[in-house]
C-alpha positions in Angstrom: -26.7 2.1 -4.3 -25.8 4.5 -1.6 -22.1 4.8 -0.5 -23.1 3.2 2.8 -24.7 0.3 1.1 -21.7 -0.1 -1.2 -19.2 0.0 1.7 -21.3 -2.6 3.6 -21.6 -4.8 0.5 -17.8 -4.8 -0.1 -17.1 -5.4 3.6 -19.5 -8.3 3.9 -18.1 -9.8 0.7 -14.6 -9.8 2.0 -15.7 -10.9 5.4 -17.4 -13.9 3.9 -14.2 -14.9 2.2 -12.1 -14.6 5.4 -14.6 -16.6 7.4 -13.7 -19.6 5.3 -10.2 -19.5 6.5 -9.3 -21.5 9.6 -8.8 -21.1 12.5 -11.6 -18.5 12.8 -10.8 -15.5 15.0 -13.6 -13.0 14.8 -11.6 -9.8 15.4 -8.9 -10.9 13.0 -11.3 -11.7 10.3 -13.2 -8.4 10.7 -9.9 -6.5 10.5 -8.9 -8.4 7.4 -12.2 -7.7 5.7 -12.0 -4.0 6.5 -8.5 -3.8 5.1 -9.5 -5.6 1.9 -12.5 -3.3 1.5 -10.3 -0.2 1.9 -7.7 -1.6 -0.5 -10.4 -2.2 -3.1 -11.8 1.3 -2.9 -8.3 2.9 -2.9 -7.5 0.9 -6.1 -10.7 2.1 -7.8 -9.8 5.7 -6.9 -6.2 5.3 -8.1 -7.4 3.8 -11.4 -9.8 6.8 -11.8 -7.0 9.3 -11.2 -4.6 7.5 -13.6 -7.3 7.3 -16.3 -6.5 3.6 -16.8 -10.0 2.6 -17.6 -12.6 3.7 -20.1 -15.2 3.9 -17.4 -15.9 7.2 -15.7 -16.1 6.8 -11.9 -17.8 9.3 -9.6 -14.9 10.3 -7.4 -17.0 11.8 -4.7 -19.1 8.6 -4.4 -16.1 6.4 -4.0 -14.5 8.8 -1.5 -17.6 8.6 0.6 -17.6 4.8 0.3 -14.0 4.9 1.5 -14.9 7.2 4.5 -17.7 4.8 5.5 -15.5 1.7 5.1 -12.8 3.3 7.3 -15.5 3.8 10.0 -16.6 0.2 10.0 
């Protein structure tokens, strides 16, 4: 999955969750979805730096995903 595809997938996942909240205000929900996406990616990068998982993450990949998410 490309960094663009991953950023979009995370964004749409969080957007779908915020759409369920009422009352629905499009701009507010888009902003919340973007914030959630960025928090998620930043936590992945922090975990990688701290070495808190046994999984090796490609830092450059996630940095690019974060850059794309910030541009959404």
